[in-house]
C-alpha positions in Angstrom: -46.8 -63.0 0.2 -44.5 -61.5 -2.3 -41.2 -60.9 -0.5 -39.0 -57.8 -1.5 -35.9 -58.2 -3.7 -34.4 -55.4 -1.3 -35.7 -54.3 2.1 -34.8 -51.4 3.7 -34.0 -51.1 7.5 -35.4 -49.1 9.7 -34.7 -49.3 13.3 -38.2 -47.6 14.6 -40.3 -49.5 12.7 -38.1 -52.9 14.2 -38.7 -51.7 17.8 -42.5 -50.9 17.3 -43.1 -54.3 15.6 -44.4 -53.1 12.4 -46.4 -55.4 9.9 -44.2 -56.3 6.8 -46.5 -55.6 4.6 -46.4 -52.0 6.0 -42.7 -51.9 6.1 -43.3 -53.1 2.2 -45.1 -50.7 1.9 -43.3 -47.7 3.0 -40.4 -49.0 0.9 -42.0 -49.0 -2.3 -43.5 -45.5 -1.6 -40.2 -44.3 -0.5 -38.5 -45.6 -4.1 -41.2 -44.4 -6.3 -41.2 -40.9 -4.5 -37.3 -40.6 -4.5 -35.7 -42.9 -7.2 -32.3 -43.7 -7.0 -31.7 -42.0 -9.8 -33.1 -38.9 -8.8 -31.3 -38.9 -5.8 -27.8 -39.5 -7.7 -28.9 -36.4 -10.2 -30.0 -34.0 -7.0 -26.9 -35.2 -4.5 -23.5 -34.7 -5.1 -21.3 -36.8 -3.2 -19.9 -32.9 -1.9 -23.4 -32.3 -0.8 -24.7 -35.7 0.8 -23.8 -34.5 4.2 -24.9 -31.0 3.7 -28.3 -30.9 5.9 -29.3 -27.6 4.1 -28.8 -28.8 0.9 -30.6 -32.5 1.7 -33.9 -30.0 2.8 -33.6 -28.4 -0.7 -33.2 -31.9 -2.2 -36.2 -32.7 0.0 -38.6 -29.9 -1.2 -37.6 -30.2 -4.7 -38.9 -34.0 -4.2 -41.8 -32.8 -2.2 -41.1 -35.1 0.5 -40.6 -34.6 4.5 -36.5 -34.1 5.2 -37.4 -37.0 7.6 -39.0 -38.9 4.7 -35.6 -38.1 2.5 -33.4 -39.0 5.8 -35.1 -42.2 6.0 -34.7 -42.9 2.5 -30.7 -42.2 2.3 -30.3 -44.2 5.7 -31.7 -47.0 4.6 -29.7 -46.2 1.2 -26.7 -46.4 3.7 -25.3 -43.0 1.9 -26.1 -40.7 5.1 -24.9 -41.5 8.8 -27.5 -41.8 11.5 -26.5 -38.5 12.7 -27.3 -36.9 9.4 -30.4 -38.4 9.7 -31.3 -37.4 12.8 -30.3 -33.6 11.8 -33.0 -34.1 8.8 -35.6 -35.2 11.2 -35.1 -32.6 13.2 -34.9 -30.0 10.9 -38.4 -31.1 10.4 -39.8 -31.7 13.7 -38.4 -27.8 14.2 -39.8 -26.6 11.2 -43.0 -28.1 11.6 -43.8 -27.5 15.2 -42.7 -23.5 14.4 -44.5 -23.4 11.5 -41.8 -21.5 9.4 -43.3 -19.9 6.6 -41.7 -20.9 3.3 -39.7 -23.8 4.7 -41.9 -26.5 3.1 -42.4 -27.6 0.4 -40.1 -24.7 -0.9 -37.4 -24.6 1.4 -35.5 -21.9 2.7 -32.1 -21.0 4.4 -34.6 -20.3 7.6 -35.5 -24.1 7.6 -32.6 -25.3 9.9 -29.7 -23.7 11.6 -26.8 -26.5 11.8 -25.9 -27.6 14.1 -29.2 -28.4 15.6 -30.1 -29.3 19.0 -33.2 -30.7 21.0 -33.4 -26.9 22.5 -34.0 -25.4 19.0 
């Protein structure tokens, strides 16, 4: 079996005992859809913790905020709280089916700070 040069950690997958080939597939897909060069160009150092900006970046890359959150977390660019906020934002926007939130992000996508009650 071909081993990846670098495997991004994903605690959720670890807890679910996902197959290594699925983990590798997820990492390859994330790297193809969200290459580091694109992330560097779209996310400045000042904006890396700005959930609203990250939602807009996700829309521009045509990925979910949750996927972007996991990618950035795996690259150690955001902390667990920011990743969780992106996941919650994605869950909230899809649950409420807000128009214009995805793929074209809008300021209505998230309110910060997000809570489970939202």
